[in-house]
N, C-alpha and C positions, 0 to 999 in steps of 0.2 A: 764502479769508479767513484771515488770519493770527491766531495765538492772542491777540494784543493786542486784537483785535476783541471778545473775550469778557472779558478780564481787565483791560483798561485802556482807553486812548483808541483810537478807531478810526483806521486808517490815513488819511493825508491825502486820498487820492482819494475815500474814502467820505464824509469830512467835507465836502468841497467839493460832492459830489453832493447830499447832504442839504441843505446851505445853499442851493444853487441851486433845488432843488425847493421848499424852504420859502418862498423869495421868490416863486416862481411861484404857490404856493398862496395866499399872503397877498395878492399884488397882482392876480392874474388870476382865481383860482378863487373866493375868498371873496366878492368884490363881487357876483357873479352867482348865487351858490348859492341864496339864498332865492327869487329870481325863477324859476329853473328848477324848483326844488322845488314852488313854488306852482302853476305852470302845467304841470307834468309834461312838460317839454320836454327833449329831448336836447341837451347842451351842445356842439354841433358846433365852436364857436369855441374852447372850452377843449381839446377833443380835438385840434384842429389845432395848438394851441399845444404840447401835450404831444408830438405827432408831430414838430414842429419842433425840440424839445429832444432828440429821440432816445429818449424814455422807453419807447416800444413795442419798441425794439430793444436794451434794456439787456443782457439775458442771452444775446444771440445773436452769433455770430462776424461779423466785418466782411464775410466772403465772401458772406454771405446778407443783407447790408444792415443788419446789427446794429451795436451799439456796442462789441462785444468785451468786455463786462463779465461779470457773473455774477448768479446768482439773488439773492444778498444785496443787490446794488445795487438790483435791482427792489424788494426788501422795504423798503429805506430810503426809496425814492420813495413807496411805498404808505403808509408810516407818516406821512410829511409831508402827503400829500394827504388821508389819513384824518382828520387833525386838523380840517380845515375843511369837507370835503364827501365823505361816504362814496360818494355816487353816482358822482362822478368817479373816486374811487379804485377802485371795483369795475369800472368801465368799463375802466380800465387793467389791473387784475388779470385779469379774464376775457379781455381781448383778448390778453394775453401768455401767462399760465400755462395757460389753458384753450383759447384759440383757436389760438395759434401753436405752443405747445410740443408738442402731439401730432405736428405735422408735423415739427418739428425732431428730436424723440426717435425717431420711428418711421417717418418718411417715406423714400422712395427719394430718391436724389440728384436725379432729375428732378422729383419732387414738391417738394422743398426749393427748387430753383431757380425753379419756377413760382410758388410761393405765398409763401415767406418774405420776399423783398424788399418786397412790398407790406404784409404783415402787420407786419414789423419796422419798416417806415417809418411805420406809423400812418396810411397813406392808405387802408387797407382793414382791416376787422375780421373776425375769425373767431369762431365760436360753437361751443360744446361741447355736443353733443346726446346726453346720457346719460339724464337723468331722464325717467320716464314716469309716467302716472297711477297705475300699479300697480307701479312699480319706482323707488322713491326711495332709502331707506336700503338696501333689498334690490335693488341695481342688477342683480343676476343674474336678476331676474324680468323681464327685457326681453321685450317682445312684438313689437316692430318686426322685420320680416323682410327679408332680402335673398336673392333667388333668382337664380342664374346663368341667363342666357338668351343663348346665343351669346357675343358679345364684350361683353356688358353685364351689369350687375346691375340687378334690378328691386326697388325698395325700397318697402315699404308699412308704415304704422304712424303713430305720433305721439310727440311729445316735449313735456315740460312745463317751465315755468320757465327758458327758455333765454335767457341774457343776451347782448346785442349781436346778436340774431338778426334784427332788423327795421329797422335803421338804413339811411339812404341810402348808407352806405359799407360795409355788411355784404357780404362777398364769398364767404364760405365757411362751411359748416356741417360739422363733423366729427361723425358720428353712429354709434352702435353699433346693430347689428342681428343677429338670430339667422340664422346661415347653415346650421345643421344641428341641428335640435332633437333628433334621434335619437341622435347620437353625441357627447354632451357629455363632460366630463372625469369623473374618479372621484368627484367630489362630486355628480354627478347634474345639474350645470348644463348647459344647452344650449351648443352651440358659438356663441360671439358674436364677430363680427368688426367692424371699424370702417371707415368709408368717408368719402371726401371728396366733399361735395355742393356744387357751386357755387351761390351765390345766383342766383335766377332760373330754375333748372332747372324744366322742365315737371313739374307734379305736386307741386312743393314749395309748400305754402301757409303763409304766415306769418299766423297768426290775430291778431285784435285784441289789443292790449297789455293786460296785467293792470292792474287798479286796485288798487295796492298800499298798504300802510300806510306804508311808507318806501321809501328808495332811489328816489324819484319821478323823478329825472332820469336814472336808469339804464333802458336799453331791455330789456324782458323780455316774451317772447311764448311762447305754445304754437305748435308746428309740426305740420303734418299732411303725411304723405308718401302720395301716391296714385299708384301705378305710376310712381314716380320712376326714371328710367333714367340710369345713369352708366356710363362705360367700365369694363371689367374692371380697367384699371390704376389706377382710383380706390380700390381696396382699400388701406387704410392699415395697414401692418405685416403680419405673417403672418396667414394665415387662422386663425380660432379664438383669436387672442391679443387681440382687441379689449377684452374685459372686463379681463384682467390688465393690459394697457397703460394703460387708462383709470384703473385703481386706482393705478398708479404716478403718473399725472398728478394724481390727487386727493391723494396723499400730499404731493407737492411743493406743490400749491395750498393745502394747509392751512397751510403755513408762510407763504405770501403773505397768506392771510386773517388769520392771527394778527398779521402786521405791520400790516395795515389796522386790525384791532381795537385794537392798541396805540395807533395814531394817534388813533382815536376816544376811547379812554380818556384819553390825554394831552391831547387837545383839551378834554375836559370839565374836566380839572384846570386848564388854562391859563385857560379862561373863568371858572372859579369863583374862582381866585386874583384875577383882575382885578376881578370883580364884588364880591368880599368886601372888597377894598380901597377901592372907590368907594361902595358902598351904605352909607348912614348909617341907623342905627336907635338910638333912645334916646341920641343925642348922640355916637355913635362908630361907626367902621366895623364892620360885622357880623363881619369877620374877627378882630376883637379878642375876640370871644366864643369861649371854649374849645370849645363844641359845634361851631361852624363850623370852627374851625381843626383840630380833631381829625378831623372828617369829611373835610376836604381832605387831611390827612396820610394817612389811609387810602386815599384815591383815588390819591394819588401812589405809595403803596406798591404798590397793585395794578398800576399802569402799569409801574412799575420791574420788578417780578417777571415780568410777562408779557413785557416786552421781553427780559429775559435768556433766557426760555424760547425765543423765536423766534430769537434770536441763536445759541443753542446748537444748535437744530435745523438752521438754515441752515449752520452750521459743519460739522456732520456730513454734510450733503448735499454740500457742496463738497469735503469730504475723501474722498468715496466710501465713507463708512461707513454702516451701516444707520441709518435715521432715522425709520422708521415710528412708533415709540413717541414719540420726541421731537416729531415733527410733531403727533401727536394731543394731546400734553400742551400744546404751544404754542397750538394752536387752542382747546382747552378753556379754558385759563387766560386767553388773550387775549379770547375772546368773552365770558366771564363778567365780566372786568374792564371791558370796554366797557359792558355792560349795567348792572352795578352802579354804575359811575361816572356813567353817564347819569342813572340814577335819583337819585343823590345830588346831582348838579349841578342837576337840575330842582328838587329840594327847596331847595337853597341860593338859587336864583333866585326862589323863591316863585311869585307870579302870572305874572311875566315868563317863567318857565321853561315855562309852559303855552302860550305864544304861539309860533306856528310860525316867525315871522321871526327868533327867537333861535336861535343855533346849538345850544344845549343841548337845545332842543325837538326839533330835527331829529335830533340824536344819540339822543334818547330813542326816537323812532320808528324810526330806522334800525338801531339796534344789535341789536334783537331777532333780526333775520334772521341775524346773525353766529353765533347759537347753533343755527341750522337749516341754512343753506346749506353745501355742500361737506362734509357729514357733521354730523348733529345732535350735541348734547351727549351723548346716549345712545350714539351710534355711537363717539364718541371714548372714552368710558368702556369700552365693549366692546373696542375695539382695545387700549387700555392694559392692561386686565385680561388679554387674550390674550397680550400681549407679555411680561407678567411670569409667565406660565405657568399662568394660571387658565382 
């Protein structure tokens, strides 16, 4: 990503990508968003459309079935999708940055050749199995175990809140498990490794989907592993590096989540500007009232600042510079902008803002989880404080 992406106009290839995804979001995603949300149905037709556009392969090389783009291109797509439907945006984000990226970052050449063409092509989805009932923010508290048995690993345990884990096209679960509790690192953590578990493997149980407050068209399940056996070569990355590797994936993912959050924040601005120009009260558009105009001005400011934060974090990632602090800042600012803008947009819409068929109502329900998933607000503050030396 060149410097003008931060200080001026984006390069043409990024502008064209954003325009193409914006048109898809408006023409294909938006018309079906309310129905999928209301019925809690997974939008297979939308996912197929995104796959056909190559969105699942944006940051991956062409040799693995990707589009040869970069992580910032993925973020731009997520921002545009997030404006109209966060469920669709998180399906793409989780499928790429959480589902496929661990294979690309840490997999062997054989693992990449086996899995990435389908994952990058969007014909299959991968899921990221990190969180457990007692290991959320403290991911080092993992209790799932993997024990070597001849030429296999035997995995037992459970995972919680796993996106894209139970769809008809889910092909892969990448999961962390304790491989040696006695010989952890100097911090006292157990040795944690990560594994590739194909969907349908005996002993892998996809539990019933959650009844969520929002992201209703996104697929989310708990998983149970009961004597799940996978070949020894399904170890992903070096033994004992699973926790560290997944933290790297989360750092990257926070930039992507920030981009999605900016889309949600901007979507609330766009809907509010339109409504404030159309809605008449006391003989004039409500946008003519300074209280409404100033509220929208603050909303636009939040979205703008949050966008610059994720642009900056993405630029550092692509330049090979440290980006942990910048990713945490982007995720913190972006998620709070989305939640604050959703609240203000709902107020501007009045009674209509409380009706689920209106986009701002969905944003109000959807945006809260942006302050929780892939690291809570408190975790981001902890990371930022740590990075400045506290």
